[in-house]
C-alpha positions in Angstrom: 38.6 -9.4 18.9 39.9 -6.2 20.4 43.3 -6.2 22.1 44.0 -3.5 24.7 47.6 -3.9 26.1 48.7 -1.9 29.0 49.9 1.1 27.0 46.7 1.5 24.9 44.6 0.9 28.0 46.4 3.6 30.0 46.0 6.1 27.1 42.3 5.2 26.8 41.6 5.7 30.6 43.5 9.0 30.7 41.5 10.4 27.8 38.1 9.6 29.2 35.7 12.5 29.3 33.1 13.2 32.0 30.4 11.9 29.8 32.2 8.6 29.2 33.0 8.2 32.9 29.3 8.8 33.6 28.4 6.0 31.2 30.8 3.7 32.9 29.5 4.7 36.3 25.9 3.9 35.2 26.9 0.5 33.8 28.6 -0.3 37.1 25.7 0.9 39.2 23.3 -1.3 37.2 25.5 -4.4 37.7 25.7 -3.7 41.5 21.9 -3.3 41.5 21.4 -6.6 39.7 23.8 -8.4 42.0 22.1 -7.1 45.2 18.6 -7.9 43.8 19.7 -11.4 43.1 21.1 -12.0 46.6 17.9 -10.9 48.2 15.5 -12.8 46.1 15.1 -16.6 45.8 12.5 -16.3 43.0 14.3 -14.4 40.4 16.2 -16.1 37.6 19.9 -16.1 38.2 21.4 -13.2 36.2 24.8 -12.8 37.8 27.3 -15.6 38.0 30.4 -15.2 40.2 31.9 -18.5 41.2 34.6 -18.5 43.9 38.0 -17.9 42.5 40.4 -20.8 42.1 44.1 -20.9 41.9 47.1 -23.0 40.9 50.7 -23.0 42.3 53.4 -24.2 40.0 56.6 -26.1 41.1 58.4 -22.7 40.9 55.9 -21.2 43.3 54.2 -19.1 40.7 50.6 -18.5 41.7 47.8 -17.9 39.2 44.3 -16.8 40.3 41.2 -17.4 38.1 38.2 -15.2 38.6 35.3 -16.0 36.3 32.0 -14.0 36.0 29.0 -13.7 33.7 25.8 -11.6 33.4 24.3 -13.8 30.8 25.1 -11.4 28.0 28.8 -11.3 28.5 31.2 -13.8 30.1 34.7 -13.0 31.4 37.6 -14.3 33.4 40.4 -12.3 35.1 43.6 -14.1 35.5 46.2 -12.8 37.9 49.7 -14.4 38.1 52.0 -13.7 41.0 55.6 -14.8 40.1 57.3 -16.9 42.7 60.6 -15.0 42.2 59.0 -11.7 43.4 58.7 -10.2 39.9 55.9 -8.0 38.7 52.3 -9.3 38.9 50.7 -10.0 35.5 47.0 -9.7 35.0 44.6 -10.0 32.0 40.8 -9.9 31.5 39.3 -12.1 28.8 35.8 -11.1 27.5 33.6 -13.6 25.7 30.1 -13.9 24.3 28.0 -16.4 26.2 28.6 -18.9 23.4 32.4 -18.6 23.7 33.5 -16.1 21.1 36.5 -14.1 22.4 35.7 -10.4 21.9 38.4 -8.7 23.9 41.6 -9.1 25.8 42.7 -6.3 28.2 45.5 -5.7 30.6 43.9 -6.0 34.0 46.0 -4.2 36.6 44.8 -0.7 35.8 41.2 -1.8 35.0 41.0 -3.2 38.5 42.1 0.1 40.1 39.8 2.1 37.8 36.7 -0.1 38.5 37.3 0.0 42.3 37.6 3.7 42.3 34.5 3.9 40.1 32.6 1.7 42.7 33.4 4.4 45.3 32.1 7.0 43.0 28.7 5.3 42.6 28.1 6.3 46.3 30.3 9.4 46.4 28.5 11.2 43.6 25.1 10.7 45.4 26.2 12.4 48.6 25.2 15.8 47.4 24.4 17.2 50.8 28.0 16.7 51.9 30.8 19.1 51.2 33.3 17.5 48.8 35.9 20.2 48.4 38.8 19.0 50.4 40.0 15.4 49.8 42.7 13.4 51.5 43.8 10.2 49.7 45.8 7.6 51.7 48.1 5.7 49.3 50.3 6.2 46.3 49.4 3.4 43.9 46.9 3.1 41.0 43.9 2.9 43.4 44.8 6.2 45.0 45.5 7.8 41.6 42.1 6.8 40.2 40.1 7.9 43.2 41.6 11.4 42.8 41.2 11.4 39.0 37.6 10.3 39.0 36.6 12.7 41.8 38.1 15.5 39.7 36.5 14.3 36.5 33.0 13.8 37.9 32.9 16.7 40.3 35.2 19.4 38.8 33.1 22.3 40.2 33.2 21.0 43.7 36.6 19.5 44.4 39.1 22.3 45.4 42.0 20.4 47.1 43.5 16.9 46.9 46.2 15.8 49.3 48.0 12.4 48.9 49.3 10.8 52.1 51.7 7.9 52.3 54.2 6.3 54.6 57.1 6.4 52.1 58.3 9.5 50.3 59.6 8.1 47.0 56.3 7.1 45.5 54.7 10.3 46.5 57.4 12.3 44.9 56.8 10.3 41.7 53.1 11.3 41.9 54.2 14.9 42.4 56.2 14.7 39.2 53.6 12.9 37.0 50.0 13.0 38.2 49.8 16.3 40.0 51.0 18.5 37.1 48.4 16.8 34.9 45.6 17.5 37.4 46.7 21.1 37.8 46.7 21.7 34.1 43.4 20.0 33.5 41.7 21.4 36.6 43.3 24.8 37.5 40.8 25.3 40.3 42.1 22.3 42.2 45.2 22.6 44.4 47.3 19.5 45.1 49.8 18.4 47.8 51.7 15.5 49.2 52.3 14.5 52.8 54.8 11.7 53.3 55.4 10.3 56.8 59.1 9.6 55.9 61.4 12.5 56.7 58.7 14.7 58.3 59.3 15.1 62.1 55.9 16.7 62.7 54.0 14.3 60.5 51.3 13.5 63.1 50.5 17.2 63.6 50.4 17.8 59.8 48.2 14.7 59.3 45.8 15.8 62.1 45.5 19.2 60.5 44.8 17.8 57.1 42.2 15.4 58.3 40.5 18.0 60.5 40.1 20.3 57.4 39.1 17.6 54.9 35.6 16.6 53.8 36.5 13.4 52.1 38.9 10.5 53.0 39.8 7.9 50.4 41.8 5.0 52.0 43.7 3.0 49.4 46.4 1.1 51.3 46.9 -2.6 52.4 47.4 -1.3 55.9 47.4 -3.7 58.9 46.8 -0.9 61.4 44.5 2.1 61.4 45.9 5.0 59.3 44.8 7.6 61.9 42.9 7.6 65.2 39.3 8.8 65.5 40.5 11.7 67.6 41.9 13.3 64.5 38.4 13.8 63.1 36.9 15.2 66.3 36.2 19.0 66.3 38.4 21.2 68.4 37.4 24.0 70.7 34.2 25.7 69.4 34.4 24.0 66.0 31.3 22.4 64.6 31.4 18.7 64.0 31.8 18.1 60.2 30.3 15.3 58.1 32.7 13.3 55.9 32.7 10.7 53.2 35.1 7.9 54.1 35.9 5.0 51.7 38.0 1.9 52.4 39.2 -0.1 49.5 42.8 -1.0 50.3 42.3 -3.6 53.0 41.1 -6.9 51.5 42.1 -9.6 54.0 41.0 -10.2 57.6 44.3 -9.0 59.1 44.2 -5.7 57.3 42.6 -2.6 58.7 42.6 1.0 57.4 40.5 2.7 60.1 39.6 2.0 63.8 36.2 0.8 65.0 35.2 4.2 66.4 35.6 5.8 63.0 33.9 2.8 61.3 30.7 3.5 63.3 30.5 7.2 62.6 27.9 6.4 60.0 25.3 6.1 62.7 25.4 2.3 62.6 25.2 2.1 58.8 28.1 0.9 56.7 27.7 0.9 52.9 29.4 -2.1 51.1 29.7 -3.6 47.6 28.9 -7.1 48.9 27.7 -8.0 52.4 28.9 -11.6 52.1 32.4 -10.7 50.8 33.0 -7.8 53.2 32.0 -9.8 56.3 34.4 -12.5 55.2 37.3 -10.4 54.0 37.2 -6.9 55.6 39.5 -6.6 58.7 37.6 -3.5 59.8 34.3 -5.2 59.9 35.6 -8.4 61.4 37.5 -6.6 64.2 34.4 -4.5 65.0 32.1 -7.6 65.0 29.8 -6.0 62.5 26.7 -8.0 61.7 24.9 -8.2 58.3 22.0 -6.0 59.4 24.4 -3.1 59.9 25.4 -3.2 56.2 23.8 -1.7 53.2 24.8 -2.9 49.7 25.1 0.1 47.4 23.4 -1.9 44.7 20.1 -1.6 46.7 20.2 2.2 46.2 19.9 2.1 42.4 16.9 1.4 40.3 17.8 0.5 36.8 16.2 2.8 34.2 15.5 5.5 36.8 17.5 8.7 37.4 19.8 8.3 40.4 18.6 10.3 43.4 20.6 12.0 46.1 21.4 10.0 49.3 19.7 11.2 52.4 22.3 11.5 55.2 21.2 12.3 58.8 22.8 15.3 60.4 25.9 14.5 62.4 26.8 11.3 60.6 29.5 10.3 58.1 29.1 8.1 55.1 31.4 5.1 55.4 31.9 2.8 52.4 33.8 -0.5 52.3 34.6 -2.3 49.0 36.5 -5.5 48.5 35.6 -5.9 44.8 33.6 -8.5 42.8 34.2 -10.2 39.5 31.1 -8.7 37.9 32.7 -5.3 38.3 35.7 -6.3 36.2 33.4 -7.8 33.6 31.0 -4.9 32.9 33.7 -2.2 33.0 36.1 -4.2 30.8 33.3 -4.8 28.3 32.3 -1.1 28.2 35.9 0.0 27.9 36.1 -2.2 24.8 33.1 -0.3 23.3 34.7 3.0 24.0 38.1 1.8 22.6 36.3 1.1 19.3 34.7 4.5 19.3 38.1 6.2 19.9 40.0 3.7 17.7 42.4 2.8 20.5 43.7 -0.7 20.6 44.1 -3.4 17.9 41.4 -5.4 16.2 42.4 -8.9 15.5 40.4 -11.2 13.2 40.2 -15.0 13.4 39.1 -15.6 17.0 
């Protein structure tokens, strides 16, 4: 059994090469493809198992969430515990063989952020006709960090600028001290910047300018109101309307919303999702806009296992909008592949007797 505590897992993820990230990307795309194929066919044998999550609440108001999944070759369960006293959230992923042998135990917090950003990349890397030079990332947590990291790792020749935007200043300043120097050293062709709302009198003007210039918007916040109005994306004067890639992964409950309805529909009536069922139930953007199932395209339907991934055809004048709320199978396949890579790199601890 392989043990990957938080420190080892963090070291592993930050040492990943482009080739290793591509392997992880391919594994995730295959699992999304299998999940989508299963949901549209009543005849196929069930290959993906994702029961609804369950939870318990202790007398001390500690809440534990249990999220099992299986793809018939690997079984796993992610357990997230939210302390009633407001302490730090604890999360682990247990990986088993189908017959019950425990093969791995991983700290889950950063895996969740990594696999969600990787889900965005399954679509982002296919949008080859879009410019992907100037990226704006809303957020300052692990999700925001991994969206920036993976974009740089997978498209180092295209990405030229990454700007982090956040309401508070403190967490952005921490990013400026830790993440940004690392990105500059590893990718000298990429410039980086931060834009906090706190303490910036002309924040709205600066945000509007940043969004007008950007090609990509990664939204990674649990916002309950749109992060910017659609008007910030409209061309000014004689400018030509620009196509953008917009992803939304921060809002995961019906009362949350990262963009307004007008921006949501800039994909020409098409919105890409990880799961139609989950997004229609949990995504505030989709619920508020009264989006119907026929307006959604599961990214899993774009991939054919065993075939080379082709570029996505994007009509002129339209954006690409992607909404992801996450699925258990994503945790399972990425955690299992990370265990394989950890053995290759000799990171983590092997424990016998399980």
